[in-house]
C-alpha positions in Angstrom: 0.0 0.0 0.0 1.3 3.4 -1.0 1.2 6.3 1.5 1.7 10.0 0.9 2.1 12.8 3.5 1.2 16.4 2.8 1.9 19.5 4.9 -0.1 22.7 4.6 0.3 26.2 6.1 -2.0 29.2 5.7 -2.2 32.7 7.2 -4.9 35.3 7.2 -4.9 38.8 8.5 -7.6 39.7 11.1 -9.8 42.8 10.9 -12.8 44.2 12.6 -16.1 43.9 10.6 -15.1 40.6 9.0 -16.4 37.1 9.8 -14.3 34.3 11.3 -14.9 30.9 9.7 -12.7 28.0 11.0 -13.2 24.4 9.9 -16.5 25.4 8.3 -17.8 26.8 11.6 -18.7 30.5 12.2 -16.9 31.5 15.3 -18.2 34.7 17.1 -15.4 37.2 17.5 -14.9 41.0 17.1 -12.4 40.3 14.3 -12.5 38.0 11.3 -10.3 37.0 8.4 -9.5 39.2 5.5 -9.6 37.1 2.3 -10.8 36.7 -1.3 -12.9 33.7 -0.2 -14.6 33.3 3.2 -11.0 33.2 4.7 -11.3 29.8 6.5 -7.6 29.5 7.3 -8.0 26.0 8.7 -9.7 24.6 5.6 -7.2 26.3 3.4 -4.2 24.7 5.2 -5.9 21.3 5.0 -6.5 21.7 1.3 -2.9 22.6 0.7 -1.8 19.5 2.7 -4.0 17.2 0.6 -2.9 18.8 -2.7 0.8 18.9 -1.7 0.8 15.2 -0.8 0.2 14.3 -4.4 2.2 17.2 -5.9 -0.9 18.9 -7.2 0.5 22.3 -6.3 -1.6 24.5 -3.9 -5.1 25.8 -3.3 -4.2 29.1 -5.1 -3.4 27.2 -8.3 -6.8 25.5 -8.4 -8.9 28.3 -6.9 -7.0 31.5 -7.6 -7.7 34.7 -5.7 -7.6 36.6 -9.0 -10.8 34.8 -10.2 -14.2 36.4 -9.6 -15.6 32.8 -9.4 -14.1 32.4 -5.9 -15.0 35.8 -4.4 -16.5 35.1 -0.9 -16.7 31.4 -1.8 -17.6 29.0 1.1 -14.3 27.2 1.8 -16.2 24.0 2.5 -16.7 23.9 -1.3 -13.0 24.2 -1.8 -12.4 21.4 0.7 -14.7 19.1 -1.1 -13.2 20.0 -4.5 -9.7 19.5 -3.2 -10.6 16.1 -1.9 -12.2 15.2 -5.3 -8.8 15.9 -6.9 -7.1 13.6 -4.4 -9.7 10.8 -5.1 -9.3 11.2 -8.8 -5.6 10.2 -8.3 -6.8 7.1 -6.5 -6.0 8.2 -2.9 -8.1 8.6 0.2 -7.4 10.3 3.6 -6.1 8.2 6.4 -6.1 11.1 8.9 -5.7 14.9 9.2 -3.9 16.7 12.1 -4.0 20.5 12.3 -3.0 23.3 14.7 -4.6 26.7 14.7 -2.3 29.5 16.1 -4.4 32.4 17.5 -4.2 34.5 20.6 -8.0 35.2 20.5 -10.7 33.9 20.5 -10.4 30.9 22.6 -11.3 28.0 20.3 -11.6 24.9 22.6 -15.4 24.8 22.6 -15.6 25.0 18.8 -13.1 22.3 18.0 -15.5 19.3 18.1 -17.9 21.1 15.7 -15.0 21.9 13.3 -13.9 18.3 13.4 -17.4 17.0 12.8 -18.1 19.5 10.0 -15.0 18.7 8.0 -15.3 14.9 8.6 -18.9 15.1 7.2 -17.8 17.0 4.1 -14.9 14.6 3.5 -17.0 11.4 4.3 -14.6 10.5 7.1 -15.1 9.3 10.7 -14.7 12.2 13.1 -11.8 10.2 14.7 -9.8 10.8 11.5 -9.9 14.6 11.8 -7.9 16.3 14.6 -7.9 20.1 15.3 -5.9 21.7 18.0 -5.5 25.3 19.0 -2.7 27.2 20.6 -1.7 30.7 21.5 1.7 32.1 20.8 2.0 33.6 24.3 1.4 37.1 22.8 4.4 36.8 20.5 4.4 37.5 16.8 1.5 38.6 14.6 -0.8 35.9 16.1 0.0 37.1 19.6 -0.7 40.7 18.6 -4.1 39.5 17.2 -3.1 40.8 13.7 -3.7 37.4 12.1 -3.9 33.7 12.6 -2.1 30.8 11.1 -2.7 27.0 10.7 -0.4 24.1 10.2 -1.9 20.9 8.8 -0.7 17.4 8.0 -2.6 14.9 6.0 -1.8 11.2 5.4 -3.2 9.7 2.2 -3.2 6.0 1.2 -3.5 4.6 -2.3 -6.8 2.9 -3.0 -6.8 2.4 -6.8 -4.9 3.1 -10.0 -5.2 6.6 -11.4 
């Protein structure tokens, strides 16, 4: 059986008057992400991890921020389409592990809903999707609440020939 590992990283600036979507869940906060799409930094990092595992480039290649087709697009759609590309290559997700870096808001209570939402979109068991959150102890752009970042790792396994 063939396995592939992909790593994804994404960053979005935070600003007042914007919405904060994480893992397909609307998180109440006085700031949200600034982006061409809905700015779901968690989903974007996971998409990059999936695509990168199979050398399919990155989310911006498939869904460019220069295209009017993707203005304010729901990132859950991008997650599904990215996974479709993975499945077309004959692979499926074994598991996802991700870490959100943000000083605020506190995300612990939203994590189970994020995991459930993404697992449902991808047709996975919720046990295959892990989301963690950390602060940066008030260091860096995350600590100053100027933005947030996500690191994600995805393990894929070969299920069929391309």
